[in-house]
N, C-alpha and C positions, 0 to 999 in steps of 0.2 A: 504494500500500500504506500501511496505517496500523498503529499500535501495534507498531513494531519488526518488521514483516514480515507481520503478520496482515492478511488482507483483510476489508474490510467484508462482512457477510453480509446478504442481503435475504430477507425472507419475502414471497412474492407470493401473494395470494389472489384467485381469480376466483370470485365468488359467482354461481351459475347459477340457483338457485331458493330461494325462501323457503318453509319448511314450517311455521314457528311464529313469528309476529311478536312475541309476548310474550317468548319465549325470546331472540330477537335484541335486544330492548330491554334485557333484563337483562344480556346480554353487553356491549352498548355502555356500560352504566353503569359497568362495572368494567375494561374492557380497557385503557384508556390508562394507568391507574395500574400495572397489572400489567406492561405493556411497559416503562414507565419504570424500574421496580424492577430490571430486568435490563439497563439501558443502551440500550434500544431507543427508536426515534423514528419515528412514522408519517410517511412522506413523501408518500404519495398515497392519497386515498380518493375515487374518482371513479365516479359513476353514469353520467355522460355522457362517452363516449369514442368515438373514431373507429376503426372496425374497418377495417384495411387488408387483412387476409387472415384466413381462417378463418370459423367459424360462431359468432361472439359477437354479442350484441345489446346496444346501449347501454341502460342502465336508466333509471329515473325515480325520483328520491329520494322515499321515502315511498309508493311505488306497488308493492305486492306483485305486481301482474300484470306489471310490467316490472322484475324484481329485479336484473338483472345489474350487478355492481359490481367494480371492481378496487381492491385495496388493496396498498400496498407499505410494508413496515416495515423500517428499517435497524437493524442491531445491529453493535457494534464488530467482531465476528468470528463465525464459525460456532459456536464453542464457547459463546458467550454466547446466540446464537439458540437452540441446542439446550437449553441450561440452562433458558431460559425455557419453551420449548415442552414440555419433559418435566417441568417443575416441578409440585409440588403446588399452588403459587400459581395456575398457569394451568389446572390440570386441570378445575376446576368450570366455568370460563369456556369452555374448549374443548368440554366436554360440552354447554353451552348453545348454542354456535355449531353444533355438529354436529347437535343436535336441531332447531335453528331454520332451518338452511339447508343446501343442497347446494352444496359448494364444491370447487374444485381448489386445492390448497395445495402450493407448492414452496419450497424453500430453496436459494439460490444464493449463492456467494461470488464477489466480483469487485470491481474498482475502479469 
C-alpha cells in the first residue's frame, strides 16, 4: 500500500482494432502529458506479447493489420485515475482514442 493506505491504481488497455490511424497519432501526441498532469506513469506499452490463455493476438508496431497492443498506466490511487479519466483535460484525447481504435479498458486497484 502507498500514500497512507491508498492502493496504486492501474489503467489497463487492450487495443483490438485500429479504425482511424490519424486519430491515434493525434492521441499519442498528447497522452503522456495528460497522464503526467494527474500523477500517472505509463508502465507498459507492448505490441509484442505472449498470449498464455484467451483469444488475443500479438500486434506489430506501426502495422494497422496487426493492431493488438497492451498498455498499463499506474496512478497513485483510484481517485487520481478517475480524476484523470473523467477530466476535461482527457476528454478530447479519449474521444480521439475511441474514434481511432476499438479497445477494452479496465481500472484496477492493487499492490
